[in-house]
All heavy atoms as an XYZ file, in Angstrom:
869
protein
N      16.143     15.812      1.378
C      17.152     14.821      1.712
C      17.183     13.770      0.595
O      16.136     13.333      0.140
C      16.801     14.183      3.057
C      17.883     13.338      3.642
S      17.489     12.619      5.272
C      17.326     14.053      6.295
N      18.356     13.377      0.178
C      18.478     12.382     -0.886
C      18.209     10.973     -0.361
O      18.228     10.731      0.852
C      19.893     12.400     -1.497
O      20.823     11.911     -0.514
C      20.287     13.786     -1.971
N      18.005     10.060     -1.289
C      17.811      8.654     -0.946
C      19.006      8.137     -0.151
O      18.840      7.476      0.876
C      17.617      7.838     -2.231
C      17.481      6.361     -2.014
C      17.285      5.642     -3.348
C      17.159      4.145     -3.164
N      16.864      3.461     -4.444
N      20.194      8.437     -0.603
C      21.411      7.966      0.067
C      21.527      8.535      1.486
O      21.948      7.830      2.401
C      22.645      8.321     -0.756
C      22.759      7.562     -2.069
C      21.791      8.039     -3.156
O      21.338      9.216     -3.107
O      21.464      7.236     -4.042
N      21.148      9.790      1.659
C      21.187     10.407      2.993
C      20.187      9.734      3.920
O      20.497      9.495      5.094
C      20.892     11.909      2.902
C      22.014     12.702      2.274
C      21.644     14.138      1.975
O      20.452     14.433      1.674
O      22.561     14.991      2.022
N      19.016      9.412      3.410
C      18.012      8.720      4.236
C      18.493      7.319      4.616
O      18.305      6.871      5.735
C      16.671      8.674      3.521
C      16.030     10.060      3.429
C      14.547      9.993      3.222
N      14.013     11.307      2.923
C      13.623     12.195      3.833
N      13.702     11.916      5.106
N      13.134     13.361      3.474
N      19.106      6.643      3.673
C      19.631      5.303      3.956
C      20.692      5.368      5.056
O      20.677      4.567      5.997
C      20.188      4.662      2.659
C      19.027      4.290      1.729
C      21.064      3.452      2.964
C      19.447      3.891      0.329
N      21.591      6.308      4.962
C      22.633      6.464      5.990
C      22.042      6.886      7.329
O      22.489      6.437      8.387
C      23.708      7.439      5.535
C      24.638      6.844      4.503
C      25.180      5.470      4.904
O      25.714      5.320      6.029
O      25.083      4.529      4.092
N      21.026      7.744      7.301
C      20.357      8.151      8.539
C      19.703      6.951      9.213
O      19.803      6.771     10.429
C      19.320      9.240      8.262
C      18.478      9.705      9.453
C      19.356     10.212     10.595
C      17.476     10.768      9.007
N      19.055      6.109      8.428
C      18.409      4.914      8.976
C      19.432      4.006      9.658
O      19.210      3.524     10.772
C      17.676      4.157      7.864
N      20.561      3.784      9.002
C      21.626      2.968      9.608
C      22.127      3.601     10.908
O      22.347      2.919     11.906
C      22.805      2.822      8.646
C      22.604      1.856      7.537
C      23.902      1.675      6.746
N      23.711      0.789      5.632
C      23.825      1.130      4.359
N      24.154      2.361      4.016
N      23.634      0.249      3.403
N      22.322      4.903     10.875
C      22.834      5.632     12.035
C      21.866      5.549     13.211
O      22.286      5.339     14.356
C      23.077      7.093     11.653
O      23.429      7.850     12.774
N      20.585      5.710     12.949
C      19.585      5.632     14.018
C      19.619      4.258     14.676
O      19.560      4.138     15.899
C      18.192      5.931     13.467
C      17.929      7.391     13.104
C      16.699      7.513     12.217
C      17.770      8.223     14.372
N      19.734      3.214     13.861
C      19.789      1.858     14.419
C      21.067      1.654     15.241
O      21.031      1.071     16.317
C      19.688      0.820     13.296
C      19.482     -0.567     13.804
N      20.478     -1.513     13.794
C      18.402     -1.158     14.353
C      20.016     -2.633     14.309
N      18.762     -2.453     14.654
N      22.166      2.167     14.751
C      23.427      2.000     15.489
C      23.423      2.779     16.799
O      24.167      2.447     17.714
C      24.621      2.413     14.627
O      24.642      3.799     14.420
N      22.549      3.783     16.901
C      22.438      4.565     18.137
C      21.401      3.993     19.100
O      21.120      4.591     20.133
C      22.079      6.013     17.809
C      23.200      6.748     17.111
C      22.795      8.157     16.746
C      23.928      8.852     16.005
N      23.508     10.150     15.463
N      20.807      2.855     18.753
C      19.909      2.184     19.680
C      18.440      2.177     19.330
O      17.628      1.607     20.065
N      18.068      2.778     18.226
C      16.669      2.712     17.802
C      16.364      1.316     17.277
O      17.224      0.673     16.678
C      16.394      3.730     16.697
S      16.393      5.441     17.233
N      15.140      0.854     17.527
C      14.766     -0.442     16.963
C      14.463     -0.276     15.471
O      14.520      0.830     14.932
C      13.599     -1.071     17.747
C      12.275     -0.337     17.582
O      11.923      0.167     16.515
N      11.508     -0.278     18.657
N      14.155     -1.362     14.807
C      13.946     -1.328     13.352
C      12.819     -0.375     12.963
O      12.970      0.423     12.044
C      13.636     -2.729     12.827
S      14.974     -3.909     13.097
N      11.710     -0.475     13.642
C      10.567      0.370     13.329
C      10.892      1.848     13.564
O      10.605      2.695     12.717
C       9.367     -0.067     14.172
S       7.842      0.798     13.767
N      11.494      2.147     14.701
C      11.880      3.525     15.003
C      12.854      4.060     13.954
O      12.726      5.205     13.510
C      12.539      3.608     16.379
C      11.597      3.437     17.527
C      12.332      3.329     18.842
O      13.354      2.647     18.942
N      11.811      4.000     19.865
N      13.809      3.249     13.569
C      14.811      3.682     12.604
C      14.176      4.060     11.272
O      14.542      5.075     10.678
C      15.857      2.585     12.383
O      16.551      2.317     13.580
N      13.211      3.279     10.822
C      12.527      3.585      9.561
C      11.660      4.832      9.723
O      11.734      5.764      8.918
C      11.686      2.376      9.081
C      10.802      2.759      7.906
C      12.595      1.202      8.720
N      10.852      4.878     10.766
C       9.937      6.004     10.956
C      10.689      7.321     11.153
O      10.367      8.334     10.526
C       9.009      5.733     12.143
C       7.911      6.766     12.403
C       6.970      6.884     11.214
C       7.139      6.401     13.659
N      11.701      7.304     11.991
C      12.441      8.539     12.276
C      13.253      9.041     11.079
O      13.551     10.226     10.988
C      13.347      8.345     13.491
C      12.604      8.229     14.824
C      13.557      7.801     15.931
C      11.900      9.525     15.179
N      13.551      8.159     10.153
C      14.247      8.574      8.934
C      13.386      9.528      8.111
O      13.895     10.361      7.373
C      14.646      7.332      8.109
O      15.600      6.593      8.861
C      15.249      7.705      6.773
N      12.087      9.421      8.267
C      11.156     10.248      7.497
C      10.397     11.260      8.356
O       9.443     11.877      7.877
C      10.183      9.343      6.726
C      10.883      8.693      5.573
C      11.544      7.478      5.726
C      10.967      9.339      4.349
C      12.246      6.907      4.683
C      11.665      8.777      3.294
C      12.302      7.567      3.471
O      13.007      7.021      2.422
N      10.830     11.486      9.583
C      10.085     12.364     10.485
C       9.959     13.791      9.952
O       8.992     14.488     10.253
C      10.679     12.328     11.920
C      11.963     13.137     12.013
C       9.651     12.774     12.939
N      10.887     14.211      9.113
C      10.802     15.559      8.539
C       9.601     15.722      7.605
O       9.187     16.846      7.322
C      12.098     15.924      7.796
C      12.396     15.003      6.628
O      12.366     13.765      6.808
O      12.678     15.521      5.531
N       9.029     14.624      7.147
C       7.873     14.671      6.259
C       6.561     14.332      6.970
O       5.507     14.311      6.336
C       8.069     13.677      5.101
C       9.326     13.850      4.256
C       9.403     12.751      3.207
C       9.346     15.223      3.605
N       6.630     14.078      8.269
C       5.463     13.613      9.016
C       4.820     14.726      9.839
O       5.496     15.667     10.243
C       5.875     12.463      9.945
C       6.609     11.284      9.303
C       6.969     10.252     10.359
C       5.781     10.670      8.199
N       3.527     14.570     10.118
C       2.834     15.571     10.926
C       3.006     15.363     12.437
O       2.184     15.830     13.223
C       1.367     15.397     10.495
C       1.257     13.948     10.167
C       2.602     13.586      9.553
N       4.061     14.652     12.835
C       4.367     14.458     14.257
C       5.849     14.738     14.480
O       6.650     14.671     13.559
C       3.999     13.037     14.764
C       4.784     11.950     14.010
C       2.512     12.789     14.625
C       4.583     10.549     14.562
N       6.194     15.033     15.723
C       7.594     15.325     16.045
C       8.358     14.033     16.308
O       7.772     12.960     16.439
C       7.672     16.270     17.257
C       7.050     15.655     18.495
O       7.725     14.830     19.159
O       5.880     15.970     18.806
N       9.667     14.150     16.393
C      10.513     12.963     16.537
C      10.285     12.237     17.858
O      10.336     11.011     17.901
C      11.988     13.320     16.362
O      12.395     14.263     17.303
N      10.019     12.961     18.929
C       9.775     12.295     20.210
C       8.500     11.454     20.141
O       8.480     10.310     20.586
C       9.677     13.294     21.349
C       9.489     12.622     22.694
C       9.424     13.610     23.865
O       9.434     14.809     23.677
N       9.356     13.068     25.058
N       7.443     12.012     19.574
C       6.187     11.262     19.426
C       6.377     10.068     18.500
O       5.878      8.970     18.768
C       5.086     12.166     18.886
O       4.812     13.212     19.795
N       7.092     10.265     17.404
C       7.352      9.172     16.459
C       8.131      8.050     17.145
O       7.825      6.873     16.964
C       8.111      9.695     15.247
N       9.119      8.431     17.929
C       9.922      7.441     18.640
C       9.076      6.658     19.645
O       9.187      5.434     19.753
C      11.092      8.122     19.357
O      11.891      7.174     19.991
N       8.224      7.373     20.352
C       7.383      6.716     21.362
C       6.363      5.767     20.725
O       6.197      4.640     21.176
C       6.682      7.767     22.219
C       7.625      8.499     23.148
S       6.892      9.948     23.954
C       5.465      9.249     24.745
N       5.691      6.223     19.669
C       4.642      5.399     19.061
C       5.216      4.149     18.393
O       4.563      3.111     18.329
C       3.768      6.223     18.082
C       4.470      6.481     16.768
C       2.426      5.563     17.870
N       6.439      4.226     17.930
C       7.049      3.086     17.239
C       7.893      2.197     18.165
O       8.376      1.151     17.731
C       7.901      3.583     16.067
O       8.888      4.488     16.506
N       8.028      2.582     19.407
C       8.912      1.847     20.332
C       8.501      0.396     20.569
O       9.355     -0.464     20.770
C       9.029      2.578     21.666
O       7.784      2.589     22.337
N       7.233      0.087     20.507
C       6.774     -1.278     20.758
C       6.750     -2.176     19.544
O       6.316     -3.319     19.621
N       7.235     -1.680     18.411
C       7.144     -2.451     17.177
C       8.461     -3.063     16.735
O       8.538     -3.644     15.655
C       6.569     -1.579     16.059
C       5.106     -1.278     16.261
C       4.717     -0.213     17.057
C       4.134     -2.060     15.676
C       3.376      0.071     17.263
C       2.792     -1.788     15.874
C       2.415     -0.721     16.673
N       9.486     -2.956     17.544
C      10.766     -3.550     17.202
C      10.784     -5.044     17.470
O       9.986     -5.562     18.251
N      11.677     -5.734     16.759
C      11.841     -7.189     16.902
C      10.521     -7.925     16.697
O      10.164     -8.833     17.425
C      12.489     -7.543     18.223
C      13.900     -6.953     18.341
C      14.622     -7.392     19.589
N      14.727     -8.839     19.686
C      15.710     -9.582     19.159
N      16.676     -8.990     18.511
N      15.717    -10.880     19.299
N       9.781     -7.487     15.683
C       8.549     -8.183     15.320
C       7.414     -7.955     16.287
O       6.727     -8.896     16.663
N       7.196     -6.767     16.698
C       6.191     -6.299     17.648
C       6.513     -6.809     19.049
O       6.189     -7.924     19.432
C       4.742     -6.646     17.250
C       4.439     -6.119     15.842
C       3.742     -6.072     18.261
C       3.073     -6.491     15.301
N       7.199     -5.953     19.765
C       7.570     -6.181     21.165
C       8.335     -7.479     21.383
O       8.156     -8.168     22.381
C       6.323     -6.133     22.052
O       6.697     -6.013     23.405
N       9.192     -7.813     20.447
C      10.039     -8.994     20.602
C       9.351    -10.311     20.297
O       9.932    -11.369     20.503
N       8.124    -10.275     19.791
C       7.392    -11.511     19.482
C       7.802    -12.121     18.154
O       7.356    -13.213     17.811
C       5.885    -11.244     19.478
S       5.244    -10.829     21.107
N       8.643    -11.391     17.415
C       9.183    -11.849     16.136
C       8.114    -12.167     15.104
O       8.215    -13.134     14.358
C      10.130    -13.021     16.342
C      11.354    -12.598     17.107
C      12.360    -13.690     17.196
N      13.584    -13.166     17.779
C      14.715    -13.812     17.764
N      14.798    -14.995     17.215
N      15.785    -13.276     18.309
N       7.092    -11.337     15.066
C       6.045    -11.470     14.051
C       6.367    -10.538     12.888
O       7.434    -10.659     12.337
C       4.676    -11.210     14.679
C       4.289    -12.259     15.715
C       4.233    -13.659     15.134
O       3.600    -13.901     14.100
N       4.900    -14.601     15.760
N       5.505     -9.610     12.548
C       5.764     -8.716     11.413
C       7.024     -7.902     11.695
O       7.161     -7.285     12.744
C       4.564     -7.781     11.151
C       4.900     -6.766     10.062
C       3.337     -8.587     10.768
N       7.944     -7.905     10.746
C       9.216     -7.189     10.868
C       8.977     -5.718     11.196
O       8.081     -5.076     10.638
C       9.972     -7.322      9.543
S      11.466     -6.316      9.427
N       9.789     -5.176     12.088
C       9.692     -3.770     12.462
C       9.887     -2.836     11.290
O       9.320     -1.733     11.261
N      10.668     -3.239     10.309
C      10.840     -2.418      9.098
C       9.512     -2.248      8.380
O       9.172     -1.155      7.920
C      11.843     -3.061      8.146
S      13.524     -3.130      8.759
N       8.760     -3.322      8.288
C       7.463     -3.291      7.620
C       6.487     -2.441      8.429
O       5.734     -1.643      7.862
C       6.925     -4.723      7.388
C       5.519     -4.708      6.819
C       7.869     -5.500      6.475
N       6.517     -2.586      9.741
C       5.651     -1.759     10.591
C       5.994     -0.282     10.431
O       5.101      0.563     10.318
C       5.793     -2.171     12.055
O       5.342     -3.487     12.256
N       7.266      0.041     10.416
C       7.692      1.424     10.231
C       7.276      1.956      8.872
O       6.844      3.108      8.741
N       7.378      1.123      7.863
C       6.972      1.499      6.519
C       5.468      1.810      6.508
O       5.041      2.801      5.894
C       7.305      0.351      5.558
C       7.244      0.676      4.123
S       8.070     -0.557      3.055
C       7.483     -2.123      3.648
N       4.686      0.990      7.197
C       3.238      1.214      7.278
C       2.935      2.537      7.980
O       2.041      3.283      7.567
C       2.564      0.054      8.003
N       3.687      2.833      9.027
C       3.479      4.085      9.745
C       3.798      5.294      8.869
O       3.045      6.270      8.854
C       4.331      4.112     11.014
C       3.862      3.157     12.068
S       4.952      3.225     13.511
C       4.313      1.859     14.456
N       4.908      5.231      8.151
C       5.268      6.335      7.257
C       4.188      6.511      6.193
O       3.745      7.638      5.925
C       6.653      6.115      6.598
C       6.911      7.141      5.503
C       7.755      6.162      7.650
N       3.744      5.418      5.584
C       2.710      5.514      4.556
C       1.419      6.094      5.128
O       0.789      6.947      4.495
C       2.448      4.145      3.930
S       3.755      3.602      2.821
N       1.024      5.657      6.296
C      -0.186      6.173      6.911
C      -0.099      7.650      7.224
O      -1.035      8.418      6.965
N       1.019      8.074      7.763
C       1.190      9.474      8.163
C       1.423     10.420      6.982
O       1.297     11.631      7.131
C       2.324      9.593      9.170
C       2.005      9.034     10.563
C       3.283      8.848     11.370
C       1.030      9.948     11.287
N       1.775      9.869      5.826
C       1.978     10.713      4.650
C       0.853     10.562      3.624
O       0.923     11.147      2.546
C       3.328     10.403      3.957
O       3.358      9.023      3.582
C       4.505     10.750      4.858
N      -0.160      9.770      3.964
C      -1.296      9.603      3.062
C      -1.057      8.664      1.902
O      -1.742      8.736      0.882
N      -0.105      7.758      2.044
C       0.231      6.821      0.965
C      -0.194      5.391      1.289
O       0.461      4.439      0.845
C       1.737      6.849      0.694
C       2.204      8.109      0.060
N       2.045      8.375     -1.275
C       2.807      9.194      0.597
C       2.550      9.566     -1.548
N       3.009     10.078     -0.432
N      -1.272      5.214      2.030
C      -1.665      3.856      2.415
C      -2.035      2.997      1.208
O      -1.886      1.781      1.257
C      -2.827      3.865      3.424
O      -3.895      4.648      2.896
C      -2.386      4.424      4.757
N      -2.494      3.620      0.141
C      -2.826      2.861     -1.062
C      -1.618      2.212     -1.712
O      -1.754      1.246     -2.456
N      -0.442      2.735     -1.420
C       0.793      2.200     -1.991
C       1.488      1.185     -1.075
O       2.473      0.577     -1.468
C       1.772      3.346     -2.259
C       1.197      4.354     -3.231
O       0.804      3.941     -4.336
O       1.154      5.546     -2.886
N       0.964      1.019      0.118
C       1.637      0.178      1.110
C       1.754     -1.279      0.667
O       2.817     -1.882      0.818
C       0.925      0.272      2.463
C       1.516     -0.541      3.598
C       2.987     -0.172      3.837
C       0.700     -0.337      4.864
N       0.711     -1.844      0.123
C       0.739     -3.253     -0.283
C       1.877     -3.510     -1.280
O       2.615     -4.493     -1.174
C      -0.614     -3.649     -0.878
C      -0.711     -5.066     -1.382
C      -0.794     -6.034     -0.231
N      -0.864     -7.388     -0.674
C      -1.849     -8.216     -0.390
N      -2.868     -7.814      0.321
N      -1.807     -9.446     -0.802
N       2.027     -2.602     -2.242
C       3.100     -2.729     -3.234
C       4.469     -2.685     -2.567
O       5.355     -3.486     -2.878
C       2.988     -1.623     -4.280
C       4.097     -1.580     -5.331
C       4.095     -2.847     -6.173
C       3.937     -0.357     -6.207
N       4.647     -1.769     -1.611
C       5.930     -1.690     -0.899
C       6.195     -2.944     -0.083
O       7.329     -3.428     -0.034
C       5.950     -0.462      0.016
C       6.075      0.884     -0.677
C       6.017      2.007      0.354
C       7.353      0.976     -1.477
N       5.152     -3.475      0.553
C       5.319     -4.708      1.334
C       5.733     -5.852      0.411
O       6.620     -6.643      0.743
C       4.039     -5.049      2.116
C       3.827     -4.037      3.244
C       4.100     -6.474      2.671
C       2.480     -4.144      3.939
N       5.119     -5.935     -0.750
C       5.484     -6.997     -1.699
C       6.908     -6.816     -2.219
O       7.626     -7.796     -2.416
C       4.469     -7.081     -2.839
C       3.095     -7.573     -2.389
C       3.121     -8.877     -1.600
O       3.917     -9.785     -1.919
O       2.337     -8.990     -0.635
N       7.333     -5.570     -2.430
C       8.724     -5.321     -2.830
C       9.675     -5.741     -1.708
O      10.714     -6.357     -1.969
C       8.930     -3.843     -3.166
C       8.395     -3.438     -4.500
C       8.731     -1.978     -4.793
C       8.279     -1.570     -6.158
N       8.676     -0.183     -6.486
N       9.331     -5.409     -0.466
C      10.155     -5.809      0.679
C      10.267     -7.332      0.720
O      11.351     -7.877      0.859
C       9.546     -5.275      1.983
C      10.334     -5.629      3.211
C      11.290     -4.752      3.713
C      10.131     -6.823      3.885
C      12.019     -5.068      4.853
C      10.855     -7.147      5.016
C      11.805     -6.261      5.502
N       9.126     -8.014      0.600
C       9.110     -9.491      0.644
C       9.969    -10.071     -0.482
O      10.739    -11.007     -0.266
C       7.687    -10.012      0.538
C       7.584    -11.520      0.709
C       6.216    -12.090      0.375
N       5.080    -11.319      0.779
C       4.369    -11.516      1.906
N       4.727    -12.458      2.745
N       3.324    -10.770      2.165
N       9.871     -9.503     -1.677
C      10.656     -9.997     -2.813
C      12.153     -9.805     -2.576
O      12.953    -10.684     -2.896
C      10.229     -9.285     -4.096
N      12.529     -8.672     -2.000
C      13.950     -8.389     -1.759
C      14.517     -9.150     -0.561
O      15.656     -9.612     -0.604
C      14.149     -6.891     -1.530
C      13.966     -6.063     -2.776
C      14.132     -4.572     -2.520
O      14.583     -4.173     -1.426
O      13.795     -3.787     -3.432
N      13.726     -9.248      0.502
C      14.241     -9.827      1.746
C      13.884    -11.306      1.924
O      14.499    -11.990      2.723
C      13.721     -9.042      2.962
C      13.955     -7.542      2.897
C      15.418     -7.159      2.744
O      16.330     -7.886      3.123
N      15.648     -5.988      2.165
N      12.845    -11.770      1.234
C      12.461    -13.176      1.331
C      11.274    -13.440      2.227
O      10.713    -14.530      2.207
N      10.854    -12.451      3.021
C       9.742    -12.644      3.951
C       9.408    -11.300      4.572
O      10.122    -10.317      4.337
C      10.139    -13.634      5.057
C       8.956    -14.446      5.590
O       7.874    -13.872      5.788
O       9.123    -15.653      5.800
N       8.344    -11.259      5.392
C       8.049    -10.061      6.182
C       7.946    -10.408      7.670
O       7.655     -9.547      8.480
C       6.763     -9.329      5.714
C       5.517    -10.174      5.922
C       6.908     -8.870      4.274
C       4.211     -9.400      5.814
N       8.201    -11.655      8.001
C       8.115    -12.105      9.392
C       9.513    -12.088     10.011
O      10.437    -12.718      9.496
C       7.489    -13.514      9.492
C       7.502    -14.026     10.925
C       6.055    -13.480      8.939
N       9.638    -11.361     11.093
C      10.924    -11.159     11.768
C      11.640    -12.477     12.070
O      12.815    -12.627     11.762
C      10.685    -10.358     13.050
S      12.151    -10.097     14.060
N      10.939    -13.410     12.662
C      11.557    -14.676     13.059
C      12.195    -15.396     11.874
O      13.323    -15.877     11.945
C      10.517    -15.579     13.720
C      11.083    -16.890     14.217
C      10.073    -17.683     15.001
O       8.875    -17.665     14.655
O      10.491    -18.324     15.982
N      11.492    -15.439     10.762
C      12.020    -16.129      9.581
C      13.143    -15.334      8.929
O      14.106    -15.915      8.423
C      10.893    -16.414      8.596
C       9.900    -17.447      9.144
C       8.924    -17.935      8.102
N       8.020    -16.924      7.598
C       6.714    -16.861      7.888
N       6.176    -17.752      8.721
N       5.959    -15.931      7.352
N      13.047    -14.013      8.958
C      14.129    -13.179      8.426
C      15.409    -13.384      9.221
O      16.487    -13.545      8.653
C      13.725    -11.701      8.441
C      12.666    -11.292      7.426
C      12.088     -9.928      7.771
C      13.244    -11.304      6.022
N      15.286    -13.388     10.546
C      16.460    -13.588     11.395
C      17.034    -14.991     11.224
O      18.251    -15.162     11.174
C      16.110    -13.330     12.863
C      15.776    -11.889     13.231
C      15.315    -11.814     14.683
C      16.955    -10.973     12.995
N      16.150    -15.985     11.123
C      16.604    -17.374     10.979
C      17.335    -17.598      9.661
O      18.258    -18.414      9.588
C      15.417    -18.330     11.090
N      16.938    -16.869      8.628
C      17.575    -17.061      7.319
C      19.022    -16.583      7.328
O      19.842    -17.080      6.564
C      16.799    -16.322      6.227
O      17.066    -14.930      6.272
N      19.321    -15.600      8.178
C      20.674    -15.057      8.238
C      21.101    -14.378      6.951
O      22.276    -14.071      6.755
N      20.145    -14.122      6.070
C      20.433    -13.552      4.754
C      21.039    -12.158      4.848
O      21.950    -11.821      4.120
C      19.141    -13.531      3.938
C      19.260    -12.971      2.548
C      17.917    -13.024      1.832
C      17.989    -12.298      0.506
N      16.691    -12.267     -0.153
N      20.511    -11.350      5.783
C      20.942     -9.962      5.853
C      20.757     -9.459      7.281
O      19.753     -9.748      7.917
C      20.085     -9.140      4.896
C      20.603     -7.763      4.610
C      19.720     -7.060      3.591
C      20.056     -7.507      2.197
N      19.365     -6.707      1.162
N      21.703     -8.675      7.809
C      21.531     -8.102      9.150
C      20.402     -7.076      9.167
O      20.092     -6.444      8.144
C      22.866     -7.408      9.433
C      23.761     -7.688      8.289
C      22.966     -8.340      7.202
N      19.795     -6.907     10.320
C      18.686     -5.964     10.476
C      19.045     -4.578      9.957
O      18.242     -3.944      9.272
C      18.259     -5.874     11.942
S      17.505     -7.393     12.565
N      20.228     -4.100     10.286
C      20.622     -2.753      9.873
C      20.548     -2.585      8.352
O      20.183     -1.520      7.853
C      22.014     -2.419     10.384
C      22.395     -0.963     10.129
C      23.582     -0.514     10.946
N      23.216     -0.584     12.356
C      24.025     -1.014     13.324
N      25.254     -1.377     13.061
N      23.614     -1.072     14.570
N      20.874     -3.625      7.619
C      20.818     -3.527      6.163
C      19.381     -3.613      5.653
O      19.042     -2.987      4.651
C      21.717     -4.565      5.513
C      23.187     -4.298      5.760
C      23.587     -2.849      5.468
O      23.292     -2.352      4.367
O      24.193     -2.197      6.354
N      18.523     -4.371      6.333
C      17.101     -4.381      5.960
C      16.477     -3.017      6.239
O      15.641     -2.531      5.468
C      16.354     -5.487      6.713
C      16.602     -6.858      6.143
S      15.551     -8.104      6.893
C      16.613     -8.652      8.220
N      16.898     -2.378      7.322
C      16.432     -1.028      7.648
C      16.849     -0.067      6.535
O      16.046      0.738      6.055
C      17.000     -0.577      9.009
C      16.383     -1.392     10.135
C      16.794      0.916      9.233
C      17.123     -1.284     11.457
N      18.093     -0.161      6.121
C      18.605      0.699      5.046
C      17.829      0.454      3.746
O      17.444      1.400      3.053
C      20.094      0.454      4.838
N      17.589     -0.808      3.427
C      16.823     -1.142      2.220
C      15.410     -0.568      2.290
O      14.893     -0.055      1.297
C      16.739     -2.658      2.033
C      18.052     -3.299      1.665
O      19.025     -2.581      1.337
O      18.118     -4.551      1.724
N      14.802     -0.634      3.462
C      13.443     -0.120      3.649
C      13.421      1.404      3.486
O      12.507      1.948      2.853
C      12.884     -0.530      5.022
O      12.965     -1.949      5.146
C      11.441     -0.090      5.181
N      14.410      2.069      4.037
C      14.514      3.527      3.868
C      14.627      3.865      2.378
O      14.020      4.826      1.910
C      15.709      4.066      4.632
N      15.355      3.057      1.645
C      15.484      3.266      0.207
C      14.184      3.025     -0.534
O      13.818      3.785     -1.434
N      13.463      1.956     -0.154
C      12.169      1.679     -0.776
C      11.209      2.847     -0.580
O      10.529      3.271     -1.512
C      11.537      0.429     -0.138
C      11.806     -0.915     -0.734
C      11.135     -2.002      0.088
C      11.341     -0.992     -2.167
N      11.142      3.342      0.630
C      10.238      4.443      0.938
C      10.588      5.711      0.178
O       9.700      6.491     -0.171
C      10.226      4.735      2.440
C       9.307      3.835      3.262
C       9.630      3.974      4.735
C       7.850      4.176      2.994
N      11.863      5.901     -0.086
C      12.268      7.128     -0.794
C      11.704      7.183     -2.210
O      11.569      8.245     -2.800
C      13.788      7.264     -0.821
O      14.349      6.345     -1.728
N      11.346      6.029     -2.735
C      10.740      5.975     -4.073
C       9.305      6.505     -4.055
O       8.762      6.858     -5.097
C      10.746      4.533     -4.603
C      12.129      3.946     -4.770
C      12.117      2.463     -5.073
O      11.032      1.911     -5.363
O      13.195      1.844     -5.022
N       8.706      6.546     -2.863
C       7.296      6.900     -2.738
C       7.066      8.276     -2.139
O       6.279      9.059     -2.652
C       6.582      5.842     -1.887
C       5.116      6.059     -1.625
C       4.340      5.965     -2.933
C       4.611      5.031     -0.629
N       7.743      8.561     -1.044
C       7.466      9.829     -0.329
C       8.477     10.898     -0.641
O       9.537     10.663     -1.142
C       7.363      9.616      1.192
C       6.170      8.734      1.505
C       8.613      9.022      1.778
């Protein structure tokens, strides 16, 4: 799957009701050692900054899950720093308050970042 296809898939998943974390994780489920139902279930509590607490952005949590499941945990810190540089933060509450970018576009950006690695 191309980078552009993954980005569009991520947007589509979010528009169909997946939270940020689910949208990122499910975009890469074809490369993971788990099925889509399991991926959806395990990531369900990480949307809106972990169960709506607006802490770590669900995109970042999803990115961590993809890296962990594909054996790229050593690269995670670099991806998180790239996310922070592009989006301005990694905390959901501050990202939403900034109004800089809608969640769906941060999800798309995260899918693109991950495509550089996996």
